[in-house]
C-alpha positions as CSV (number, residue, x, y, z in Angstrom):
1,M,-26.6,-31.3,16.0
2,Y,-26.3,-27.5,15.7
3,S,-29.8,-26.8,14.7
4,G,-30.6,-23.1,15.0
5,C,-27.2,-22.2,16.5
6,K,-24.8,-19.9,14.6
7,F,-21.5,-21.5,13.9
8,R,-18.7,-19.5,15.5
9,T,-15.3,-19.2,13.9
10,R,-12.1,-17.4,14.6
11,L,-11.0,-17.5,11.0
12,P,-10.5,-14.1,9.4
13,I,-13.2,-13.5,6.9
14,G,-12.6,-11.1,4.0
15,V,-8.9,-10.7,4.7
16,T,-6.6,-10.7,1.7
17,P,-3.3,-12.6,2.1
18,R,-0.1,-10.4,2.3
19,E,2.8,-10.6,-0.1
20,H,5.9,-12.0,1.6
21,N,9.5,-11.3,0.8
22,F,10.9,-14.7,1.5
23,E,14.6,-13.6,1.3
24,E,14.0,-11.0,3.9
25,L,12.1,-13.4,6.1
26,F,14.8,-16.0,5.8
27,Q,17.5,-13.5,6.7
28,R,15.6,-12.3,9.7
29,N,15.0,-15.9,10.8
30,L,18.7,-16.6,10.5
31,E,19.6,-13.6,12.6
32,K,17.1,-14.6,15.3
33,K,18.5,-18.1,15.4
34,M,22.1,-16.9,15.7
35,H,21.1,-14.6,18.5
36,I,19.4,-17.5,20.4
37,K,22.4,-19.7,19.7
38,G,24.8,-17.0,21.1
39,Y,22.7,-16.7,24.3
40,A,22.6,-20.5,24.8
41,D,26.3,-20.9,24.2
42,S,27.1,-18.2,26.7
43,Q,24.9,-19.9,29.3
44,R,26.5,-23.2,28.7
45,D,30.1,-21.8,28.8
46,V,30.8,-23.1,25.3
47,K,34.3,-22.4,24.0
48,P,35.6,-22.6,20.4
49,S,37.5,-25.8,19.5
50,D,41.2,-25.4,18.8
51,M,41.6,-28.8,17.1
52,Q,43.3,-28.8,13.7
53,V,43.9,-31.4,11.1
54,G,46.7,-33.8,12.2
55,D,46.2,-33.3,15.9
56,S,46.2,-36.4,18.2
57,V,43.1,-36.8,20.3
58,L,41.8,-39.2,22.8
59,V,38.4,-40.8,22.2
60,R,36.1,-41.2,25.2
61,R,34.8,-44.8,25.6
62,E,31.4,-45.9,26.8
63,E,31.5,-46.7,30.5
64,I,30.6,-50.3,31.1
65,N,31.8,-50.5,34.7
66,K,34.2,-48.8,37.1
67,T,37.2,-50.8,36.0
68,T,37.1,-49.9,32.3
69,L,39.3,-47.1,31.0
70,V,37.6,-43.8,30.3
71,Y,39.5,-43.3,27.0
72,E,40.6,-45.6,24.2
73,A,44.1,-46.9,24.6
74,E,45.4,-45.4,21.3
75,P,45.0,-41.8,20.3
76,L,43.4,-41.0,16.9
77,R,44.5,-38.3,14.4
78,V,42.1,-35.6,13.3
79,Q,41.5,-35.8,9.5
């Protein structure tokens, strides 16, 4: 099929692999992810939750039709 044609490759030839410090790479990756998360949270106007153990909360119910209630009738306690 490739008779007489030189096979072209983009693979590095004769390059030795580098030594990696995985702890440093992991730390750098974690810092980058936290930076991205902070930016996404600021764009979505995310606020920290102030719920604590023992608080009563209302649980949102799946909407079936217009007449169903939005929340469950009885509040639940945070555990």
